[in-house]
LOKE-337846 format. One record per residue (C-alpha): residue number from 1; residue in one letter; x, y, z. Coordinates in nm, 3 decimals. Layout:
// LOKE-337846
{NUM "a" {X Y Z}}
...
END
This chain:
// LOKE-337846
{1 "m" {0.000 0.000 0.000}}
{2 "e" {0.109 0.352 -0.078}}
{3 "m" {0.250 0.555 0.212}}
{4 "g" {-0.027 0.772 0.357}}
{5 "a" {-0.304 0.603 0.154}}
{6 "v" {-0.634 0.577 0.337}}
{7 "n" {-0.851 0.268 0.309}}
{8 "k" {-1.221 0.263 0.385}}
{9 "v" {-1.278 -0.065 0.569}}
{10 "r" {-1.615 -0.219 0.657}}
{11 "l" {-1.607 -0.411 0.985}}
{12 "t" {-1.861 -0.620 1.172}}
{13 "i" {-1.828 -0.645 1.547}}
{14 "c" {-2.100 -0.837 1.730}}
{15 "a" {-2.344 -0.801 1.439}}
{16 "t" {-2.293 -0.421 1.424}}
{17 "e" {-2.137 -0.277 1.110}}
{18 "y" {-1.874 -0.005 1.121}}
{19 "v" {-1.697 0.174 0.839}}
{20 "i" {-1.362 0.325 0.927}}
{21 "n" {-1.092 0.508 0.739}}
{22 "t" {-0.744 0.378 0.812}}
{23 "s" {-0.396 0.375 0.669}}
{24 "e" {-0.359 0.013 0.784}}
{25 "e" {-0.410 -0.284 0.556}}
{26 "p" {-0.779 -0.388 0.544}}
{27 "d" {-0.702 -0.752 0.637}}
{28 "y" {-0.509 -0.636 0.942}}
{29 "v" {-0.797 -0.416 1.061}}
{30 "k" {-1.053 -0.689 0.991}}
{31 "g" {-0.842 -0.930 1.196}}
{32 "i" {-0.845 -0.688 1.489}}
{33 "a" {-1.222 -0.648 1.455}}
{34 "s" {-1.264 -1.025 1.454}}
{35 "e" {-1.056 -1.056 1.770}}
{36 "i" {-1.259 -0.782 1.942}}
{37 "s" {-1.584 -0.947 1.838}}
{38 "s" {-1.467 -1.284 1.972}}
{39 "s" {-1.365 -1.123 2.302}}
{40 "i" {-1.701 -0.952 2.344}}
{41 "e" {-1.893 -1.266 2.250}}
{42 "a" {-1.693 -1.464 2.506}}
{43 "i" {-1.777 -1.208 2.775}}
{44 "l" {-2.145 -1.213 2.681}}
{45 "g" {-2.141 -1.593 2.682}}
{46 "k" {-2.034 -1.592 3.046}}
{47 "d" {-2.301 -1.346 3.163}}
{48 "c" {-2.628 -1.342 2.970}}
{49 "s" {-2.760 -1.043 3.168}}
{50 "m" {-2.473 -0.818 3.062}}
{51 "s" {-2.546 -0.548 2.806}}
{52 "l" {-2.345 -0.515 2.487}}
{53 "n" {-2.201 -0.183 2.610}}
{54 "e" {-2.087 -0.343 2.936}}
{55 "a" {-1.920 -0.620 2.736}}
{56 "y" {-1.748 -0.358 2.517}}
{57 "v" {-1.617 -0.181 2.827}}
{58 "l" {-1.491 -0.505 2.986}}
{59 "s" {-1.324 -0.607 2.661}}
{60 "l" {-1.164 -0.264 2.629}}
{61 "l" {-1.036 -0.281 2.986}}
{62 "s" {-0.884 -0.621 2.916}}
{63 "y" {-0.712 -0.500 2.597}}
{64 "v" {-0.578 -0.183 2.757}}
{65 "d" {-0.450 -0.385 3.053}}
{66 "r" {-0.266 -0.626 2.821}}
{67 "y" {-0.133 -0.336 2.613}}
{68 "k" {0.004 -0.155 2.920}}
{69 "k" {0.161 -0.474 3.055}}
{70 "a" {0.319 -0.543 2.715}}
{71 "e" {0.453 -0.185 2.706}}
{72 "d" {0.595 -0.221 3.057}}
{73 "n" {0.751 -0.554 2.960}}
{74 "a" {0.905 -0.400 2.646}}
{75 "d" {1.043 -0.109 2.851}}
{76 "h" {1.190 -0.355 3.100}}
{77 "m" {1.348 -0.560 2.819}}
{78 "r" {1.494 -0.243 2.662}}
{79 "s" {1.639 -0.149 3.000}}
{80 "q" {1.786 -0.496 3.046}}
{81 "l" {1.930 -0.489 2.695}}
{82 "k" {2.089 -0.150 2.763}}
{83 "d" {2.239 -0.287 3.088}}
{84 "y" {2.373 -0.595 2.905}}
{85 "m" {2.526 -0.378 2.633}}
{86 "e" {2.694 -0.155 2.893}}
{87 "e" {2.823 -0.462 3.075}}
{88 "e" {2.952 -0.607 2.747}}
{89 "a" {3.131 -0.278 2.669}}
{90 "r" {3.295 -0.280 3.014}}
{91 "a" {3.402 -0.642 2.962}}
{92 "r" {3.557 -0.550 2.623}}
{93 "v" {3.754 -0.268 2.785}}
{94 "e" {3.875 -0.506 3.057}}
{95 "l" {3.967 -0.766 2.794}}
{96 "d" {4.163 -0.509 2.593}}
{97 "e" {4.343 -0.398 2.909}}
{98 "a" {4.422 -0.759 2.997}}
{99 "k" {4.557 -0.823 2.645}}
{100 "r" {4.779 -0.516 2.668}}
{101 "e" {4.904 -0.629 3.009}}
{102 "i" {4.977 -0.979 2.875}}
{103 "e" {5.169 -0.833 2.581}}
{104 "s" {5.362 -0.605 2.814}}
{105 "l" {5.450 -0.898 3.039}}
{106 "r" {5.559 -1.106 2.736}}
{107 "r" {5.792 -0.829 2.623}}
{108 "e" {5.929 -0.799 2.974}}
{109 "l" {5.978 -1.177 2.994}}
{110 "n" {6.156 -1.180 2.657}}
{111 "q" {6.384 -0.899 2.773}}
{112 "l" {6.467 -1.090 3.090}}
{113 "k" {6.540 -1.406 2.891}}
{114 "g" {6.781 -1.204 2.680}}
{115 "f" {7.003 -1.145 2.981}}
END
């Protein structure tokens, strides 16, 4: 799809039709709609007295909760990765220092052998 192109996508969520404009691929958006519909139908299946709006709200709360937890997890993983990269950089510096020290000691040993 062309950058910035807008698609008009017809969705059905719990037997209600929606038409949205989006820059996302239609199949992607329809997949999301299908997942939302399944979530709402599962909620309604557990409590027959619940209204459709209440099911929408519960489904939304569930999705936002998962989204926030995924964001927090991604932030934590980025932080860990940054820490690992800093640790790896420190280890490289230590390795380079150790190699220089070994080379210095070899030269010193060779000089002493020359005596």
